[in-house]
N, C-alpha and C positions, 0 to 999 in steps of 0.2 A: 376250635377244632371242628372239622367238617363231619357231622354226624353220619351223612351218607357214606363218607369214606371209612369211618369207623365200622359201620354195619357191613361194608364190602370186605374190609379186613377180616371180620369175624367169619363172613361166608366163605372166604377163601381158606381160612384156617380149618374150618369144619369140612369143606369139600375136598381139600388137598390139591386142587387143580383150579387154575384161573378160569378155564372154560366151563368147568362144572359149576363154579360160583356164578359165572355169567348166566348160565342157564337157569339157575335157582332164582336169580334176581331179575330175570327177563331183560337183561341189557347185554351189550356186546362185550367180547372179551377185551376190546381195546378200551372201552369205558371202565372196566374193572382195573386194567393195568394203570390207567391214568389216575384213578382214585387212590389206589395203593401208593403210587408214586408221589402224589401230592401229599398223602399222610406221612410217608417217610420223610419227605422234605421238611414238613412242618416239625416233625419230631426230632429231626437230625440223626436218624438211625435207619438201618435197613431192617425190615421186618420179615422178609422171606429171602430164601435162597432157591433159585430156580434149579431144578434137576430134571433129568429125563423122565422121571416119574411124576413130576408135578412141582409143587411149591412146599418147601419145608421152612418151618418157623426158624428164625434165627434166635439167639439167646435173648436179644432184645424183644423180639416178637413174642417169645414165650413169656417174658415178663409183662408185656403189655396186654396180652390176651385176656386175663381175668378182669382187668380194669375195663377193657373194651366191652366185655360181655356185660358188665354192670352198667356202663353207659347206655348200652342198647336196651337193657331191662328198664332203667329209669325213664328213658325216652317213651318206651311203650306204655309205662304206668301214667306218665304225664299226659300222653294223648288220650288214654282211656278215661282219665279223670275228668275231661270236659267234653268228650265226644258222645253225643247222645246214643243210647244203645249199648255203650261199653261202660259208661260209669253208672254207679248206683243212683237209683231215683231218690232224691233227698226230700223227705217229708217232715214237716213240723207237726208235733201232736200236742204241743204246749206242756203236757204232763204225761208221764208213763202210766199213771193210774186210771185216767179218764177214758171215756168211750172211744175216742178216736184212736188211741194207742191199741185198745182191745180189738177194735174193727181191722186195724191195719195188720195186727198179728194174724187175725183170721184170714185176711187176704194173702198174706205170705204162706201160711199153711196150705192154702188152696193153690197158690202159684209159687212154689219154692224156686222156680227158675228165675224169678225176678229178684234182683239184688236191690235191697233197700238200705238207705242210710237214714235212720230215724233219729231226729233231733228234738230238743225240748227248749225252744227259745224263751219261753215264759214271758211273752209280751202281749200287749192288747192287739185288737184287730187292726188298728191303723199301723202299728209297727210291723205286724205281720204282713199286711198287704205290701208295705214298702219293701219288705225283704223278698217277697214273691216278685215284685216289679223289678228289683235290682238283680235278681237271679241267685240270691243267696240260698234259697230253697226253691224246689220245684212247685211245691204246694203246701198249704197249710189248712187247718181246721179251726173255724171260728163262728160265733154268731155274727151275722153281717147286718149292719144298720142299713135301712132304706136310704136311697140317695145316690148321688153320682159317684161312681168309682173311676179310677184311672182307665183310659181307653183300652189298654192292653189286658186289663184284669177281668176274668170271668169267674162266676161263682155258681154253685149248684147245691141245694140243700139236700144233704145226704144221711144226716143222723137226727132223729127226733128222740132225744134222751129224756125219757120220763123221770119222775122223782120218786124217792122213797124217803120215809122218815126213819132215821136211825135213832134208837133209843135203847136204854138199858132195861133190865128186867124189872126194875122197881118203878118205871115210868107208868103213869096211868093209862097210856095208850099201848103198853107193851103187848097186851093179849089181842089186839085188833088184827084181823085179816087184812084190812085195808082201811084208809082214813080219807075223808074228804078235806079239801082246804077249810071249809067251815069248822070242822072239828079241831083244827089246829089253832083256831083263834083263842088267845089267852095262854097258850103255851110258849115257853121261852125257846126259840130256835137259835141256837148259838153257832154262828159262822164267824169266828175271829179271823182278823188279818184280811179282810176283803179289800182288795185294792181299789181306792176311790177313783172314779173316772173311767174304769174299765167296762167293757160290755157286760161282764158277768155281775158287776156291782149294779149297773143300770137294770139288769134283768131282775135281780132279787129285790130292788127298790120298787120296781113296778109290781111284782108278785105280792110284796107286803102290802102296798097300797090298794091293789085290787081286791084282795081277800081279807084285809084287816089283820095281817099277821104281825107278830113281834119278832123281827129278825134282828138279833143282837150281834153287832160286829166289833164290839169293844173287846180290847185285849190284844196282846201279841199272839202271833201264830207260832206255836211251838211244834208244829207238825201234826200229821193225821194221828199218829200213835198216841201222842199226848191228848189230843182231842177225844179219841175213843176211850182212853183211860178215864178221863173226867166223866164222860157220858155213862160208862158202865157202872159207876158208883153213885149216880145221881138219880133222884126221883123227879127232878124238874127239867133237867137239860135235855135237849134233843137237837138234831141237826138234820139238814136235808142233803141227800146224796144222789148222784145220778144212778139211774138203775144199771147203766153200762160201765160203772166205775168199779174197779177192783179194790178190795180191802181185805186185809188179813188181821186177825185179832186172836188172843188166847181163848180157848174154849171156856175158861172160867169167867170171861166178860159176859157171856150169854147175851150179846147184843142182837137186836131184832131189826130187820130191814122190812119196813111196812110200806107197800105201794100206796101212793097218793092219787086218788081218782074222784071224778065227779064234781067239777071237771079235772081233767089231768094235765097239770102243769108240764109243759115240754120245753126243754132248752134246745132251740134249734140250732144245729151245727151245719155249716156249709163248707164244702171244699172249695179252696180259692187257688186259682192258677193263672198263668199267663196264656192267652190264646195263641201265642206263637211259640210256645214251648214244644220243641220237636222230639222230646224224649218218648220213645215208642211205648214205654211201660205206663206212661201217664194215662193214655186212653183206655188201657186195660183196667186200671184202678178206677177210673171214672165209671166204666161200665159195671164193674163189680159193685161199687157203692150204689149206683142207681138201681141195680137189680135187687139188692137186699134191703132197701129202705121200705118200711111198712108204715102206712098212715096210721096215726093214733086217733081212735074215736074220741070225740068231745075234747080235743086237745086245746089247751090255753097257751098262747105266746104273746108277748108284748107286741103292740102295734108297730113299733119301730123296727122289727126284724123282718128280714125276708124269708 
């Protein structure tokens, strides 16, 4: 079925006259008549009866009109889904709890006119870059290893997520206003379910090696709620969380988030995008992220990250 003919049929039905429909579509009346005639031939019915006052829908035309309107709406949605500037900007944040999701929410509150499609692919940096390169997402946030990237891929470091020690009220460090990495030596830092081979696993391996920390990744991950439940009742367990990460827990847990400083371990997150991505909102997001980034004094990051 010719979509132009269907759109023309709807225009004539709305206008009530072939000439008025032609004016609305910026084509000739002859073109309108030809399109309607072609559609009537394809359907095997008459859609309009011409009268001195214009064009009146036949019974078949009345039956076809709601379906024709739906075809036009579906076509418009299909066009908008892939046309830059009309479709939503699709951004991967890996997890809705962590800093990229929080920052993206701040961007949306500042720019509510920008339509966003926020997804959580939950993959490592290599799979995320492949998704950006393939056009599955417009951009993603990850710690980027140094080395050659695909020619079309661009990155910019936009979030320096500092660390906090999360402990329960009975932990020996619970009353500290801040702690240094050296003060964490000998304490069990529990981070179960760390995906081996991921950039975050490599980051915490380097962190533990550099400062002599004990990071325990043993055990299944039952989710953040179960982790906080265990820490709240323990005098030994602690974990590291990003300062930009959102957590909620019952008041009775009395958990403490204590900044880690001197030096300050920083998880460096970059925005990753294709250099030929034409979506107009992508530039605005990049400018927003660049403007809000603040350098962290005495920051520590692994040598392999950009």
